C-alpha positions in Angstrom: 0.0 0.0 0.1 1.4 3.4 -1.1 1.0 6.3 1.4 1.5 9.4 -0.4 2.1 12.9 0.6 -0.6 14.9 -1.6 1.4 18.3 -1.3 4.8 16.7 -2.5 3.3 13.6 -4.4 5.9 11.5 -3.1 5.2 7.9 -3.3 7.2 4.7 -3.5 7.5 2.9 -6.8 4.0 1.7 -6.9 1.1 4.2 -7.7 -1.5 1.3 -7.4 -3.1 2.6 -4.1 -3.0 5.5 -1.8 -3.8 5.7 1.8 -5.5 9.2 2.9 -7.5 10.1 6.1 -10.6 12.3 6.5 -8.4 15.5 6.8 -7.4 15.1 3.1 -10.9 15.1 1.9 -13.5 17.9 1.2 -17.0 17.8 1.3 -19.0 18.6 -1.7 -22.8 19.3 -1.7 -24.6 19.3 -5.0 -28.4 19.0 -5.6 -28.9 17.7 -2.1 -26.4 14.9 -2.1 -23.0 15.1 0.0 -19.9 13.7 -1.3 -16.3 13.3 -0.3 -13.7 14.7 -2.6 -10.0 14.0 -2.7 -8.1 16.9 -4.5 -5.5 15.1 -6.9 -4.7 18.1 -8.9 -1.1 18.5 -7.3 -0.3 14.8 -7.7 2.4 14.6 -10.3 1.8 10.8 -11.1 -1.2 9.0 -12.7 -4.0 8.6 -10.0 -3.8 5.4 -8.0 -6.2 2.6 -8.7 -7.1 2.4 -5.1 -7.8 4.9 -2.4 -8.1 3.7 1.2 -9.8 5.9 3.7 -10.1 4.8 7.5 -9.5 1.3 6.4 -12.1 1.5 3.6 -10.8 0.5 0.1 -12.3 2.4 -2.8 -11.8 1.4 -6.3 -11.3 3.5 -9.5 -14.1 3.3 -12.0 -14.0 4.6 -15.6 -17.1 7.0 -14.7 -16.0 10.7 -14.6 -17.8 13.9 -14.4 -17.0 17.3 -15.2 -16.2 19.6 -12.4 -18.3 22.3 -13.6 -21.5 21.3 -15.4 -22.1 17.9 -13.9 -25.6 19.1 -13.5 -28.3 16.6 -12.2 -26.4 13.8 -13.8 -23.7 13.2 -11.1 -25.9 13.5 -8.0 -28.5 11.2 -9.4 -25.9 8.5 -10.1 -24.5 9.0 -6.8 -27.9 8.4 -5.3 -28.3 5.3 -7.5 -25.0 3.9 -5.9 -25.9 4.6 -2.4 -29.5 3.2 -2.8 -27.7 0.0 -3.7 -25.3 0.4 -0.7 -22.1 1.2 -2.3 -20.0 4.4 -1.0 -18.8 6.8 -3.5 -15.6 9.0 -3.3 -14.8 11.8 -5.8 -11.3 12.6 -6.6 -10.8 15.9 -8.6 -8.3 15.8 -11.3 -7.8 18.1 -14.4 -11.3 19.5 -14.3 -13.0 16.1 -13.8 -14.2 14.2 -10.9 -12.9 10.6 -11.1 -15.0 8.2 -9.3 -13.9 5.6 -6.8 -16.5 3.2 -5.6 -16.6 0.9 -2.6 -18.9 -2.0 -2.5 -19.0 -3.4 1.2 -21.0 -6.3 -0.1 -18.3 -7.3 -2.8 -15.6 -7.8 -0.2 -17.8 -9.3 2.4 -17.4 -6.7 4.9 -20.3 -5.2 6.8 -20.9 -1.3 7.3 
């Protein structure tokens, strides 16, 4: 597991995963949906495939949303994921929100 300093981007040779804590996240409220956002704009490497927050592992999806102009699409998508018991983490990178998803049922963990 990689622990990266978000300000310097210092990591070991693997960029597969990143460990952060809640102090590294911002809260975004859009159309009645609250989401945690990790700012990866200063990270000089490619975004990690996994982000671990407080022992919970989120996996990068192919889904992305524009930072500006995401409209009703993103909040509705997040609502659908949460209705199915999945947790969503957004990561801001180059004017887009990358989507990380955690499905507690897929890895056998109870929330």
